[in-house]
N, C-alpha and C positions, 0 to 999 in steps of 0.2 A: 506311462510309457517309459520303457527303458532306453538308454542312450542309443543302442543299436537300432531299435525301431525308429527312433527320431532320425538317425543318420540315413536309414533306408529311405524314409519319406523325403528328406532333404536332398539326398543324392539323386533320387529319381527325378525330382523337379529340376534340379540344377543341371542334370545331364541333358535335358531338352534345351535349356538355354545354351549350354556349351555347344551342342550340335548346331544351333543357329549361328553362333559366332564362328565356328569352324567353316560352316557353309559360306560365310561371307568372305572368306579368304580366297582371292583369285589365284588360280594355278599359275597364271602368267607372272605372279609376283612371289612365287615360292622361293626364288633365289635371293630376294631382298633381305638385307640385314641392317639393323640400325647402327651397327658398329662392328668393327672387325672381331671383337671379342664376343659379340652376341650371336645367338642362334639365328639362322635364316628363318624367314616366315614358314617355309615348308618344314624345316626341322622342328620348329615350335609347334606347328599344327600336329605333326606326327607324335610329338611328345605328349601333347594334350590328349590326343585320341587314344594312345596306348597306355597312358598312365594309370587309369583305373584298374586294368587287368594286371599291369606290371606291379603296381603297389600292393595289390591284394596278394600276389605271389610272395612279395617281400614280407608283408605283414603276417602271412600265414606261417612263416618260419619264426625262429626264436630271435633273429637279429638281422641287421644289415651292416656289412662291412663297407664303409664308404670308399676304401681303397680298391674295391672291386666294382664300383659303379661303371657301367659301360659308357662309351661316348654317346653324344646325342643321336637320336634316331635320324635316319635319312628322310628327306622329303618324300611324301607319297607320290605315286605315279599319276594319280588323278584325284579329282574331288570324290568320285565314287569309291575309290579305294580308301580314302581318308575317312569318309562317313561310315563305310562298312566296318572299318577298324574301330571307330568310336562306338558304334552300335554293339559290336561283339564285346568290346572291353566293358561297356556299361552292363550288359547282361551278365558277364562273368563276375563283375564286382557285386552286383545286386545278389546274385546266387551265393557268393561267398559270404557276404555279410548276413544273409538270411539264415545261413547254417552255422554261424559262428558259435552260438550258445555260450557255454561256460568259458571257452577260450578267450572271450572278450576281456576277462579280468586277469588273464595271465600276463606275466611280465614280458616285455619286449625290449630289445637293446639295440642301440646304435653304437657301432664300434669303428675304430680305425686300426686295422690289424688286431693286435692284442689289447689295445687300449679301449676301455669302455668310455664312450662320450656321454651317453645318457641311457637311462633305464626308466621305463614307464609301463603302466598297464596298457595292453594292446588297444583298449578302447580309447585311450588318450592318443596313442600313436595313429590310430585311424583318423582322428580329427586333424592332428598336426601334419602327418606325412601324406595322407591321401586327400582329404577334403580341402584343407587350407592350401596345400601345394597346388592342387588342381585349379582352385579359384584364382590363386596368384598368377599362374601362367595364362589363364583365360583373360584376366585383366591386362596382362602383358600383350596378348594378341590384339586386344582392342586398341592399344596404343600403336601397334604396328599398322593396323588397318587405317587409323587416322593419319599416321605419318605418310602413307602411300596414297592418300586421297580416296580411300574406299569408304563405303557406308559402314557406320558402326551400329550394330544392332543393339536394341534395348537389352540390358542385363537385369537391372533392378528397377528401372524406371526410364524416363525419356533420355535420349541422347540428342545431339544436334541434328541427327538424321532420322530418328524414329521415335514416335511417341505411342506407346501401347495403350494410352488412356484416351486417345482421340477416336 
C-alpha cells in the first residue's frame, strides 16, 4: 500500500469520528471561547469542517504563503450547515487524494513572503498540514466540549461520557 492509499483509508475513518465530534458541539455555545486569544467554539467547528477542502486546495498548489492566511472562519449558521460543510469538504478531500498520482512526490513549500520556511514532498505535507492539523483541532474541540459541560464523544476509545466498547 502506498502512503496516499493509507491516508485515504485513515482520513475516511477519521472523518466519521470528526463528524461525531462536530455534531456534539451545541449551537447555543458557538460564541464560547476559552480565552480572548482563542477561537470561539463556532469558529473552531467551522475551521475543522472546512479544513479538508481548504487544505487540499492549498496542497494542490506549489506552496502556501503564511502571510496570506485568512482570518478564522465564521461560526456556522446551524448544525446542519456545519455538518453539510464537513461532508462536502470530506468528499472533496477524498476525491483530490484519490487522483493525486505522481504529484504526491513533488516538492511543496511553506513560505512567508519571499522567505522559504520549509520544503517537503507533498505526501509529507499532506500528513503534516492536512491530517495532523485536522486531528489537532478536533482534539482542541473535545477540550472545548468538556470545558462547557457537554458530552465528549469517543475518538479513539472511551471518554468519561462514552464508551464504544460497552
